[in-house]
N, C-alpha and C positions, 0 to 999 in steps of 0.2 A: 530420295534417300535423306534421312536426317541422322545426325550423329550427336550423342551426348557423352561427355567425358566427366568422370568424377574421380577426384584424387583425394585419398584420406591417409593419415598416419595410422598405423596399427602397432600394437604392443606385444601380441601373442601369436600363437600358431593356430588358433581356433579356425581360422580360414582354411588352412590345409586339411584339418580333420573333418570339417563339415562339408567342403565343397569339392575336394579331389575325387571322391568317388563318383560324383554327379557329372563332371565335365571332362572333356578331352584336353589332354596336355598338348599345348600348341608348339612351344619353343622355350629355349632357356639359355642362360649364360652363366658360366661359373658354378653350375649345379647340374647334377645328372638328371636328365629329363625323365628317364624311366626308373628312377630310384623309388624305393618304397616310401611311405609317408614319413616314418621315423627317420629314415635316412635323409630325406629332404629337410626336415626339421633340424636334424643335426648338422647339416651343411650350412644352413642359414644361421643357426645359433653359433657355430664355430667362428663364422665371419663377423657377426654382430658383437661378439665378445671383445673384439678389438677395441671397441670404444663404448663404455657403459652409458647408454642413454635409455630413456624410458620408452620411447617409440621408435625402435630401429628399423621398422619396415614402412613402405608405402604401397598401398593398394590402389591401382588405377583401373577403373571400370570404364570400358568403352562400349556403348551400345550403338549398333548399326540398325537404324529403324527403317522398315520397308525397303529392304535390299533385295537386289536380284540374287539368285543362288550362286554362290562361289564355293570353290573347294577349300579344303584345309591349307593346301599349299599356296593358294592365292591369298588367303588371309595371312599366312606367314610372310608372304612377300610384302603386302601392304604394312604390316606391323613392324617388320624388320626395317623397312624404309623409314617409317615414323620414328622408331627409336634412335635410329642413326641421325636423323635430321634434328631431334631435340637433344642429342648428345648423351643419352642414357644407355646406349648400346654396349657400353663397357662395364656397367654395374652388374651385380649378381641379381638374377631374376628368373622367374619362371612364369609362363603364361598359359591360360586355360581358355577354352572356347566352349560355348553352349551349343546345343543342338543346331545344326546347319539347316535342317529342314524347315525351320521356322522363318517368317518373313522378318523377324527381328533377331539378330545375332548379337550375342553378349560375350565380351572378352574381359578377362581379368588378369592383370599382370601384377605379381608381387615383387617389389624391389627391395634390396637390402640398402638401407641409407648409408650404411658404414662402408667407406671405401678403404680407410686404413686408420691406424691409431689416431692420426691428427686430422683426418679428413672425413667429414660427414655431410651428406646432402641436407641443406637447410629445409626446414618445413615451411619457410616463408615462400618456398617456390611452388607450393601446393596451389592448385587452382588453374584449370586449363585457360589458356589464352587463345585469341583468335588464330594465331599462327599454327597452333596444334590442330585445331579444326581444319585449317586450310591444308596442311600437309596430309591428313587423312583423306580429305575430299579429292585432292589432286592425284594422290597415290591410287585411289580407288577408280577415279575416272581415267587415268592414264593406263592402268591395266586393262580396262574395257575398250578404251578408244584405240589403243595400239594392237588390239587383238592378241595380247599376250596371255590369253587364258591358258592356264597350266593343264 
């Protein structure tokens, strides 16, 4: 298995409009997972207006390449552990997953950088480091090794 992580700042809601109908919603925090596209956009906009910045969102794209088939719940478990360990589990986010029938599975997570009026996630933190890859690999391997298949 190979993993690729790409983190980019985004300024608009084009991702929601173009990709939501094509992907399965995986998990969310501080936003309703089953909300309509306009409602999702509204929830993200409402929070981002607390601090007027040009790029209020971060898109994290994680590709699992040549993986054995897992369920949506297993990916939720892996990614929830990942978000907790990198310390982003308390941000506003929503995650999407591609077709699980493929040998390559792609996950997109949209985070709101705005935490409060005075607190914003810095764009200097963008760019995955070795620890992020290690967390995902270990979580994936532990799930398989311990026989914790959901």
